C-alpha positions as CSV (number, residue, x, y, z in Angstrom):
1,M,210.9,132.5,219.6
2,S,208.1,132.4,217.1
3,L,207.0,129.0,216.0
4,K,206.8,128.6,212.2
5,S,204.6,125.5,211.8
6,E,201.9,125.9,209.1
7,Y,199.8,123.0,210.3
8,P,197.2,122.1,211.4
9,Q,195.6,124.8,209.2
10,L,192.1,126.0,208.5
11,E,191.7,127.6,205.1
12,I,188.8,130.1,204.9
13,D,187.5,131.0,201.5
14,L,185.9,134.5,201.9
15,K,184.6,134.6,198.4
16,K,182.6,131.4,198.9
17,L,181.4,132.6,202.2
18,R,180.2,135.9,200.6
19,E,178.5,133.9,197.8
20,N,176.6,131.9,200.5
21,I,175.5,135.0,202.4
22,E,174.3,136.7,199.2
23,A,172.4,133.6,198.0
24,M,170.7,133.2,201.4
25,K,169.9,136.8,201.5
26,L,168.3,136.6,198.1
27,L,166.1,133.7,199.2
28,C,165.1,135.5,202.4
29,D,164.5,138.8,200.6
30,R,162.1,137.1,198.2
31,N,160.1,135.8,201.2
32,G,160.1,139.1,203.1
33,I,162.5,137.8,205.8
34,E,165.4,139.6,207.4
35,I,168.5,137.8,208.6
36,A,170.1,137.9,212.0
37,A,173.5,136.4,210.9
38,V,174.8,134.1,213.6
39,I,178.6,134.2,213.8
40,K,179.3,131.8,216.6
41,G,179.8,128.9,214.1
42,F,183.1,130.4,213.2
43,S,183.9,132.0,216.6
44,G,183.1,135.5,215.4
45,I,186.3,135.9,213.2
46,A,186.2,139.6,212.3
47,R,187.2,139.1,208.6
48,C,184.3,136.7,208.1
49,V,181.9,139.1,209.9
50,R,182.9,141.9,207.5
51,E,181.4,139.8,204.7
52,Y,178.0,139.7,206.4
53,E,178.0,143.5,206.9
54,D,179.0,144.2,203.3
55,A,176.2,141.9,202.2
56,G,173.7,143.9,204.2
57,V,172.3,141.6,206.8
58,S,170.0,143.2,209.5
59,Y,171.9,141.9,212.6
60,I,175.2,140.4,213.5
61,A,174.2,137.8,216.1
62,S,176.0,135.6,218.6
63,S,175.5,133.9,221.9
64,R,178.8,135.2,223.1
65,L,179.2,138.8,224.1
66,E,182.9,138.6,223.5
67,Q,182.3,138.0,219.8
68,L,179.9,140.9,219.5
69,E,182.4,143.1,221.3
70,E,185.1,142.0,218.8
71,A,182.9,142.8,215.9
72,K,182.3,146.3,217.2
73,N,186.0,146.8,217.9
74,A,186.7,145.8,214.3
75,G,184.5,148.6,213.1
76,I,181.3,146.7,212.3
77,K,178.4,149.1,212.2
78,T,175.5,146.6,211.7
79,K,173.3,146.1,214.7
80,T,174.2,143.3,217.0
81,M,172.0,140.7,218.7
82,C,172.7,138.5,221.7
83,I,170.9,135.2,220.9
84,R,171.5,133.5,224.3
85,I,169.2,134.8,226.9
86,P,171.5,136.9,229.0
87,M,172.8,136.2,232.5
88,I,171.5,138.7,234.9
89,S,175.0,139.4,236.0
90,E,176.0,140.5,232.5
91,A,173.3,143.1,231.9
92,D,175.8,146.0,231.9
93,D,178.0,144.3,229.3
94,L,175.0,143.2,227.3
95,V,173.8,146.8,226.7
96,S,177.3,147.9,225.9
97,V,177.9,145.4,223.0
98,A,174.4,144.2,221.9
99,D,171.8,146.4,220.4
100,C,169.1,143.7,220.8
101,S,168.7,140.6,222.9
102,L,166.4,137.6,223.2
103,E,164.7,137.5,226.6
104,S,162.6,135.1,228.7
105,E,162.8,136.3,232.3
106,I,161.1,139.4,233.7
107,S,163.8,139.8,236.4
108,V,166.4,140.0,233.7
109,L,164.4,142.4,231.6
110,C,164.2,144.7,234.6
111,K,168.0,144.5,235.1
112,V,168.7,145.1,231.5
113,D,166.3,148.2,231.5
114,K,168.3,149.6,234.4
115,A,171.6,149.0,232.7
116,A,170.3,150.6,229.5
117,A,169.0,153.6,231.5
118,A,172.4,154.0,233.2
119,K,174.1,154.2,229.8
120,G,171.4,156.4,228.2
121,R,170.4,153.8,225.7
122,I,167.3,152.2,224.3
123,H,167.9,148.4,224.1
124,E,165.8,146.3,221.7
125,V,164.3,143.0,223.1
126,I,162.6,140.0,221.5
127,L,160.6,137.9,223.9
128,M,161.0,134.1,223.4
129,A,158.0,131.7,223.2
130,D,158.7,128.0,223.9
131,L,156.7,126.0,221.4
132,G,157.8,122.6,222.7
133,D,161.5,122.4,222.1
134,L,162.0,123.0,225.8
135,R,164.9,125.3,225.8
136,E,164.3,129.0,226.5
137,G,161.0,130.9,226.3
138,F,157.8,131.6,228.1
139,W,155.7,128.4,228.2
140,T,152.2,129.9,228.2
141,T,150.7,132.7,226.2
142,E,149.6,134.3,229.4
143,E,153.2,134.5,230.7
144,L,154.3,135.9,227.4
145,I,151.6,138.6,227.5
146,E,152.6,139.5,231.1
147,A,156.2,140.0,230.1
148,A,155.2,142.0,227.0
149,L,153.0,144.4,229.0
150,I,155.7,145.0,231.6
151,T,158.3,145.6,228.9
152,E,155.9,147.9,226.9
153,N,154.5,149.9,229.8
154,E,157.1,149.9,232.6
155,L,160.6,149.4,231.2
156,K,161.2,152.7,229.4
157,N,164.7,151.9,228.2
158,L,163.6,148.7,226.4
159,E,161.9,148.5,223.1
160,L,159.8,145.4,222.4
161,V,160.6,144.7,218.8
162,G,159.3,141.2,218.5
163,I,158.4,137.7,219.5
164,A,160.5,134.7,218.5
165,T,161.0,131.0,219.1
166,N,163.7,128.3,219.1
167,L,163.1,124.9,217.5
168,G,165.4,122.0,217.0
169,C,168.4,122.9,219.2
170,Y,167.4,120.9,222.3
171,G,164.2,119.0,221.8
172,S,164.7,118.3,218.1
173,I,161.3,119.7,217.3
174,E,160.7,120.3,213.6
175,A,159.9,123.8,212.5
176,T,156.7,123.0,210.7
177,A,154.3,125.5,209.2
178,A,151.9,124.6,212.0
179,K,154.5,125.6,214.6
180,M,155.1,128.9,212.7
181,N,151.4,129.6,212.8
182,E,151.3,128.8,216.5
183,L,154.0,131.4,217.0
184,I,152.1,133.9,214.9
185,E,149.0,133.4,217.1
186,R,151.0,134.1,220.2
187,A,152.6,137.2,218.7
188,E,149.2,138.5,217.6
189,A,147.8,137.9,221.1
190,V,150.7,140.1,222.4
191,E,149.9,142.7,219.7
192,A,146.2,142.8,220.8
193,V,147.1,143.7,224.4
194,I,149.9,146.3,223.6
195,G,147.8,147.9,220.8
196,R,150.4,147.9,218.0
197,K,152.0,145.7,215.5
198,L,155.4,144.1,216.3
199,K,158.3,144.7,214.0
200,Y,159.4,141.1,214.1
201,I,158.1,137.6,214.4
202,G,161.2,135.4,214.5
203,G,160.6,131.9,213.2
204,G,163.7,130.3,214.5
205,A,167.0,129.4,213.0
206,T,168.6,127.4,210.2
207,T,166.2,124.5,210.9
208,S,163.3,126.8,209.7
209,L,164.8,127.2,206.3
210,P,162.9,124.2,204.8
211,R,159.8,126.2,205.1
212,L,161.3,128.7,202.6
213,I,162.5,126.0,200.3
214,D,159.2,124.2,200.4
215,G,157.2,127.5,200.0
216,D,155.0,127.1,203.1
217,M,156.5,129.7,205.4
218,P,153.6,131.8,206.8
219,E,153.8,135.5,205.6
220,R,154.1,137.1,209.0
221,I,157.4,135.3,209.8
222,N,159.9,138.0,208.9
223,L,163.1,137.2,210.9
224,L,165.4,134.2,211.0
225,R,168.6,133.6,212.9
226,I,170.8,131.9,210.4
227,G,174.3,130.5,211.2
228,E,175.1,126.9,210.0
229,G,172.8,127.3,206.9
230,I,175.2,129.9,205.5
231,I,178.5,128.9,207.0
232,Y,178.6,125.1,206.5
233,A,175.4,124.4,204.6
234,R,175.5,120.7,205.6
235,D,172.8,120.0,208.2
236,L,169.8,120.6,206.0
237,P,170.8,118.3,203.1
238,D,172.2,115.7,205.5
239,F,169.5,115.6,208.1
240,F,166.4,117.1,206.4
241,N,166.8,116.0,202.8
242,C,166.6,119.7,201.8
243,D,168.2,120.8,198.5
244,M,170.8,123.4,199.4
245,S,172.8,122.9,196.2
246,F,172.8,126.7,195.6
247,L,175.3,127.1,198.5
248,N,178.9,126.2,198.9
249,N,179.6,123.6,201.5
250,D,183.4,123.9,201.3
251,V,183.9,127.5,202.7
252,F,186.3,125.9,205.2
253,T,189.1,123.4,204.5
254,L,190.9,121.7,207.3
255,K,194.5,120.7,206.5
256,A,196.6,118.4,208.6
257,E,200.1,116.9,208.2
258,I,200.8,113.1,208.2
259,V,203.3,112.2,210.9
260,E,203.3,108.4,210.6
261,I,202.4,105.7,208.0
262,K,202.4,102.1,209.1
263,T,200.7,98.8,208.3
264,K,199.2,97.7,211.6
265,A,196.5,95.5,213.0
266,S,193.0,97.1,212.8
267,H,192.0,95.8,216.2
268,P,193.9,96.8,219.4
269,V,196.0,94.0,220.9
270,G,195.5,93.4,224.7
271,N,192.8,94.0,227.3
272,I,190.6,96.9,226.2
273,T,189.7,99.4,228.9
274,V,188.8,103.1,228.3
275,D,190.4,105.7,226.1
276,A,191.9,109.0,227.2
277,F,188.4,110.5,227.5
278,G,187.0,107.8,229.6
279,H,185.0,106.1,226.8
280,K,185.0,102.4,226.1
281,N,185.1,102.0,222.3
282,T,184.4,99.2,219.9
283,Y,186.8,98.3,217.1
284,E,186.2,96.5,213.9
285,D,188.8,93.7,213.0
286,R,189.6,94.2,209.3
287,G,193.0,92.5,209.5
288,M,196.2,94.3,208.7
289,R,195.6,97.7,207.2
290,K,197.7,100.7,206.1
291,R,197.2,103.5,208.5
292,A,198.3,107.1,208.8
293,L,198.5,109.4,211.8
294,A,197.6,113.1,211.2
295,A,198.9,115.7,213.7
296,I,195.5,117.0,214.8
297,G,193.0,115.6,217.3
298,K,189.9,115.9,219.5
299,V,191.3,118.9,221.4
300,D,191.1,120.7,218.0
301,Y,187.8,119.5,216.6
302,C,186.1,117.5,219.3
303,D,184.4,114.7,217.3
304,F,186.2,112.9,214.5
305,N,182.8,112.0,213.0
306,D,182.5,115.7,212.0
307,I,185.6,115.8,209.7
308,Y,185.5,114.3,206.2
309,P,188.6,113.4,204.2
310,R,188.4,114.8,200.6
311,M,190.7,112.1,199.2
312,K,188.7,109.1,198.0
313,G,189.5,105.9,199.9
314,V,190.7,107.7,203.1
315,E,188.7,107.0,206.2
316,V,188.8,108.5,209.6
317,I,188.7,105.6,212.0
318,G,189.4,107.3,215.3
319,A,191.2,110.0,217.2
320,S,192.9,110.8,220.5
321,S,193.7,114.3,222.0
322,D,196.3,115.2,219.4
323,H,196.2,112.5,216.7
324,T,193.7,111.5,214.0
325,I,193.9,107.9,212.8
326,L,193.2,107.4,209.1
327,D,192.8,104.1,207.2
328,I,194.6,104.7,203.9
329,E,194.7,101.2,202.6
330,D,192.4,102.1,199.7
331,A,193.5,105.7,199.2
332,E,193.3,106.8,195.6
333,C,196.8,108.3,195.8
334,E,200.0,107.2,197.5
335,L,200.6,109.1,200.7
336,K,203.8,109.6,202.6
337,V,205.0,111.2,205.8
338,G,204.8,115.0,205.5
339,D,201.9,115.0,203.1
340,I,198.9,117.2,203.8
341,V,195.5,115.7,204.0
342,E,192.4,117.9,203.5
343,F,189.0,117.6,205.2
344,D,185.6,119.1,204.9
345,I,184.1,120.1,208.2
346,R,180.7,120.8,209.7
347,Y,179.3,123.0,212.5
348,G,180.3,120.6,215.3
349,S,184.0,120.6,214.4
350,G,184.0,124.1,213.0
351,V,183.1,125.8,216.3
352,F,186.2,124.1,217.9
353,L,188.6,124.6,215.0
354,T,187.9,128.3,214.5
355,G,188.3,128.9,218.2
356,S,191.6,127.0,218.6
357,S,194.8,128.9,219.0
358,N,196.6,125.8,217.8
359,V,195.0,125.8,214.3
360,K,196.4,128.4,211.9
361,R,193.9,130.4,209.9
362,V,194.6,131.2,206.3
363,F,192.2,133.4,204.3
364,V,191.9,133.0,200.5
C-alpha cells in the first residue's frame, strides 16, 4: 500500500534558488572569486544541484561522498569537491566520486595518491591551514610546507591546487581581513618552496562573505566554499549584521498540518522531570492560552528554534519527537484542525528536513 499523506511537506522553489546562485556568483565574479557550491545544506538533492551546474559554479562540494556520488549519477558534469578531510579508509571511494579534496594529514595524502594511481587518475588536493578556529588544518607554516613538498614532489597522482582555511565552524573565529592576509602569507610561503603559483587560495566559507560585502577581501583570495549563504541566506543578516537583501531567504517552505487545537494551561501541571530527550526545560506561566499541535517534530527538524511561523501572532513554544506546540492565542487568522501552517527554516533545521524520508518534497 502506498501512503498518500501530503504532510509534513517541504516546498522547494527552484527559481528562487537559481536567483540566489546567480546573485552570489555575480558578487563573487566581480571580486575574482570562484565558488565551490556546498550542497550538504539541502542533503544534495539532485534537482537543486542541477541549478548550480546550470549557473556555472566551479565545484559541487559536500562533506558526504554519498551526495557527490548522487550528483554524478544524476549526470552532473561539474567538478566535485569533498570538503570534509577524508577518512583514510575511504580513499578509494574518495577518488571515485570527488575530483578534489581538502587534506590535512600526510598519511591520508599518501593513501589517496595510491588510490588515484590505481584508478589511473590525477586527484586535486587543497591543503588546509588552521588559523585558530581549531578544526582541521596544519597548525604551523612549517608543517604546511612539509605536506606541500611531499605532495608536489613525491605523490605523482595528486595535484596540489591550493591552500585554504576554515573559520567560524568550530571556534567561532571571525573571517577578518587580517586572517585572510595570514592565510595568503602561508600560501605564499608554500609557493616559495614549490617554485610556482597556486591556483587557489581558499578564504573559507559563507562566514567570509562579509569581506566581499564590506569590500576588504584581499585580492589573492579566489575561492570560497558557499552553502548556507546561497541556500538559506539567514546567518549573515541574523548573526553578522550583514546586508543580504539581494538574496531570497524563502527558497524553502515547511508546511505542517494542525492535528489539535485546545485552550490549555501554559505551564505543565505536576512534578517536572525531563522530556523525551533527557532535557530539563523551563516553562513560562502565561495563564490559559489557545494552543495548536502540528504533526511534525524534533525527529524531522531537530531544534524548534530553527523554524519560524509565517503567520503573525503564531509562536513555536516547544516540541517533542513528532509534535510541534504552537501558541495561537494571538494568531492573525482563525485556525482549525486540518489547516496547514507554514514556516521559514534555516540551515540547522534544513539539513534534517531535506534528509528526512518522512517529509515530502515538492518542487515549484
